[in-house]
C-alpha positions, 0 to 999 in steps of 0.5 A, a space after each residue: 397533178 393537174 391534166 388538161 385532157 383533150 378528147 373527142 368522146 366522153 360518155 354518154 357521147 360516144 361512137 366507139 371505144 375512145 369514150 370508154 377509155 377516157 372515162 375509165 382513165 379519168 375516173 382512175 386518175 381522179 381516184 388517185 388524187 389527180 385533177 382532170 380538166 377535160 375539153 369535149 367538142 360539143 354542147 351538152 344538154 345539162 339535164 344529162 346526169 353526170 359524175 363530172 362537173 360540166 362547164 361550157 364556153 358560155 360559162 366563162 366570161 367574154 374577153 371584155 369582162 376579164 381582168 387583163 393580166 389576171 391568171 385564173 385557175 378552175 377553182 378561181 374561175 368566174 362565171 357569167 351572171 346567172 350561170 351555175 354549174 352542178 355535179 350530179 352523182 349517185 354514189 360517194 365514189 362518183 362525188 369524189 370523182 366529180 371534185 377532181 374532173 372538170 368538163 369543158 365543152 366547146 361550142 360546136 355540134 358533135 361529129 364522130 371521128 369514125 365517119 368515112 371522108 368524102 370529097 375535099 375539105 374546105 378548112 385545112 390545118 396546115 397553117 396551124 401545124 406550120 406555125 406551131 414550131 415558130 410560135 414560141 420564137 416569134 411570140 405569135 400563134 397563128 391559127 388560120 387567118 388569125 395571128 395572135 401575139 402571145 403577150 395578149 393571148 388571154 384577151 385575144 384568143 378569147 375574142 377569137 374563140 367567141 367570134 368563132 362560136 358566134 359564127 357557128 351559132 349563125 350557121 357560118 360553118 357546116 360543122 357536122 360535115 367537115 372534120 378538118 374544120 372541126 379539128 381547127 375550131 376545136 384547137 382555137 377554142 381549146 387554146 382560148 380555154 387553156 389560156 385561163 387555166 392552170 395545169 402541169 401537162 396536156 394529154 391529147 387523145 387521137 388525131 382530131 385533138 392533136 392540132 389542139 394539143 400542139 397549139 396549147 403546147 406552143 401557148 403555154 409551154 407545158 409538155 404535151 403527151 399524145 395517146 394513139 388509140 388507132 392510126 390511119 393504117 388501122 381505120 383505112 389499111 393501105 388506102 390512107 387519108 393523107 391529110 389525117 396521116 399528116 396530122 397524126 404524124 405532126 402530133 406524134 412528132 410534136 409531142 414530148 411523149 407518146 402513149 401507144 395502147 399496145 405493142 402493135 400500135 407502137 410498132 406502127 408508130 415506129 415503122 410507119 411514122 418514124 417515131 423513136 421507140 424510146 419516145 413511146 410508152 405502151 400503156 394497155 386499156 383496162 376495164 372497169 372492175 365494178 361489180 355487175 348487177 344481176 341480170 333478170 335475163 335468163 338464157 334458155 338451154 337451147 340458146 346459142 348466141 354468138 356476139 359481134 359488138 363494135 363499129 361495123 367498119 372495114 377495120 372491125 372485120 364484119 364480113 369475116 364474122 358473117 362468113 364464119 357464121 355461115 360455116 357454124 350454121 352448117 354444124 349448129 343450125 340453132 345458132 344465132 348471130 347478134 350484131 350490136 353496132 352501127 357504122 358505114 358497113 352495116 348495109 353491106 353486112 346485111 346484104 351479105 347475110 342475105 346473099 349467103 342465106 343466113 339473113 334469118 339467123 343474123 340479128 342487127 341491134 343497132 348501137 348499144 350503150 349502158 345497160 343494153 350492153 351488159 344485157 347482150 353480153 349476158 345473153 351471149 354464149 360467146 364473143 367474136 372480135 375478128 378485127 383486121 387491125 385493132 390497136 387494142 380491143 376494150 370490148 373483148 375485156 368487157 366481154 370477159 368481165 361479163 363471163 363471156 368466152 372470147 374469140 379475138 383476132 391475132 391482129 389485135 392489141 388485146 391479144 398481147 395481154 390475154 392468155 384465156 381467149 381463143 385466137 385466130 387470124 382474122 382472115 381464117 373464117 374456117 378456123 374462126 368457125 371451128 372455134 365458135 363450134 368448139 365453144 358452143 358445143 363443148 361446155 367444158 371449154 366454154 366454162 374454162 374460158 368463163 372462169 379463168 378469163 374473169 380471173 385474168 381480166 381482174 389484173 388489167 385495170 384503169 388504175 394500173 393504166 393511170 399510173 403508167 400515164 402519170 409516169 409518162 407525164 413525169 418523163 415529159 415534164 423532166 424532159 423539159 426541165 
C-alpha cells in the first residue's frame, strides 16, 4: 500500500512525542513492505544524515515545465536540472527503509505545534474548511482567495504553490508566528504535491495537518484517516482555543476513519467532539525495540536521580513533580531531580523550586535528543510522568525499555497498557512522593519494576501499531467502494 502521510514533525526535527511516533510507525510500515510519502513543513539542510529520501518542492519542476495531463508517481517524478536526491543510511535495515519512505518538505520555516497562542491570527482556515464539502460537487477547490478548477488542478495548484513559496522567500509572511497561516500554507502546498503523486490513502497526524488532509481528500478522492495524538482539551484543559477545536472537529468529522492513541483519547473524541464510537480505532503507540548500546556512564551507589522528561507545559504536570520532590527530599536528602525538556512553563517551574527551597536539588537540562536521552534514562533511578492529561505517553515506554522504573499518572493513555508501572493521580503529590521514596529506598521493588517492565514493553511494538493502521486504511478504502 502507498500512504501519503502528513505530519508536523520527523526526527531530527521534533518538539515532542509526535516526531518519535511518526518515525516508529513509518519505519514499521516500511519494514512490512508498504510505501510512505511524508510531507514535512520545513526546509531541511541536506547535510543532515537521514534514513529516508529527502525531496523538497524545489526538486519538482515548476508548473510550466510539467506536461499537461500527465500523471506522475514518485518513482516516475522528474527533477529540476542539477537537483539530485540522496539516501544516507548506516545499516542495511535503514537502506531498505529508505527505499520505501519518501520525504517531502514544504517551503516554510518550522514552527512548533506546542507553542502557546497569543492574539488574533491574520490568516483563517474557515474558507478552506467550508469549501471541502463543496469541492467535489462543483469541481472546484477554494483555498483562501484561490479558486481552482479541479480539471486543471495539476498546473494551477502548482502555480499557486510556487507563488506561495516565492512570497515566503520574499518575507511576505511571518511564518514563524502564525500557526493558522502555517496550516493553510501547508494545506496548499500539500495539495500541490499530492496532485503529482499516486497513493492509496491519506494519513494526517494531529490538527495542524487536518486541513491539508481534507483538501487532499477533496482533490484526489482518496480516503482520509486522521490520527489524534492529543486534543485541545489535553493541551489547554477547559480553556480551549476555539479555532483549534473547530479545526480538530472538522478533521475528525471530515475523515473516513479516525485513529486514537488510547481509549482515553477515544472517549474524549466521542464525548467532546461527537464522533461515532464505531468510526474510531484505538492504536497504541510502540517503542523502538532495537538493542541499546552499553552506556559508558556509571551510576554511583549513593546517586538517587528522579527524572522528569517531556515538554514543560501545563499538560505534563511539572508543578506536581516539583511539589512531590519537596516531600521526597524530606525523607531522602541525597535525592536529585532532573528536568529534561523545554517549554513555556520552564521559568515557572524554576521559580517554584526556588520558592520551595529545593532549587539546588533540581537540575534543568533543557531539551534532549538522541544519545543524551539514552544517557539520562541510564542515569535515572526512576522516571516520573505526572501528566494532567496524556493521550498516550511514549516516554514511559522508552524509560521501561532502558530498564528504568516508571511512575505514571492514572490520567494517561499508557496506563491502560502497562501493568508493571506504579500509578498515581497527578494531583496526589503526597502519594506520588511516597511511590518515589519506595522505589528509591527498596531495591527489591525497583528491581522488580526494572525486570518485569522491560519484559512487558517488548509486547508494545511499532510493528503491531503499523499492522493496526493498515487495517484502518483498509476499512477506510472499503467504506468508499
